[in-house]
Phi, psi and omega in degrees: 000322178296322180291326177294321178296320178294319178297319179296319179297315178297319179296317178295320179297317178297317178298318180296317178295320179295318178297317179298314179299317179299315179296321178297314180295324176297316178299315179297317179299318178297316179297320178297316179298317178298316181297313180296319177299318179296315179298316179297319179298317180297323183282317189256004180297146180288145176286156179258147178095186179277132178282122178250126181305137176290130181293146182301327182259025186298333181270359184285135172265137178244159181301138180303140180074000175273163178288117181290349176107192180276148178243161182268008174203160175227111004285161183288151176242352176192174177137177178297149187203173179281165178280353179250159178229172175268158175286154174298151177138181182259132181245129176272163179301333183271354180291147181304324181296328180283351182264349181292153185298322185226073182297333180298336176300323177280317188291329176294326175298321175300315179301320179299334179270004176097013180286162169245135179240129170268114176258120183240149180234097181285348178294343179268000185233159171281175186301316179295320179295323178295313180299317180297315180299315179300317179295321179295317178299312181297327177298316179290320178299319178296324178302328180257020178054031180054027180276115178053042174229144180223138169252129187213138179286145175207104185283350183278346181281151185262014175229160179296332184213137170225146176240141177228151165225182181298110177078008181229144181219135174225131180251154182226123169284323174227152184292139177225102185299320181295317179293322179295316178296319178297320179300317179296309182300321184283330192245344183298135179069013172267081188203168181298330184231064186293339182271357176285151182291000000 
């Protein structure tokens, strides 16, 4: 009887170990499915904003400080550009980077690296409205820890704010923080060189 009890104990222990192994493998399988699903979502998620065709010469580098040429949108979403880019962050109209003749030559390189650019036009706003818009842009940029985001003045646009990523454009008559955040989440790093800094 004692030996039967030992057999039962061993059998129960084997069943318990088998159940534990099965549960571990099920857990690992669920984690793999979640991970693959997340990667697939990141790859195949729809882009936000208006799709702007990538220019045929979008990968061309032009000499620094030269005119990069005409673009197929304003602000540009692709096109010839310089081999250098600007640092992430917010740029005021008085910043040296905003004073260069063709800042888009640098900024398109940023787009090629997967950046999102907030292009703002304070000439369409009064002083209070301009300050408020800049603060709103910086608030969303801070939400993303200023990672691959730039705020930059552009007086040629016909709205107070436009956002671009590689091949995508969204315009705003009034600021919409949720839409701006969605544009960043949907479009950041969807570019030819997403692993570049």
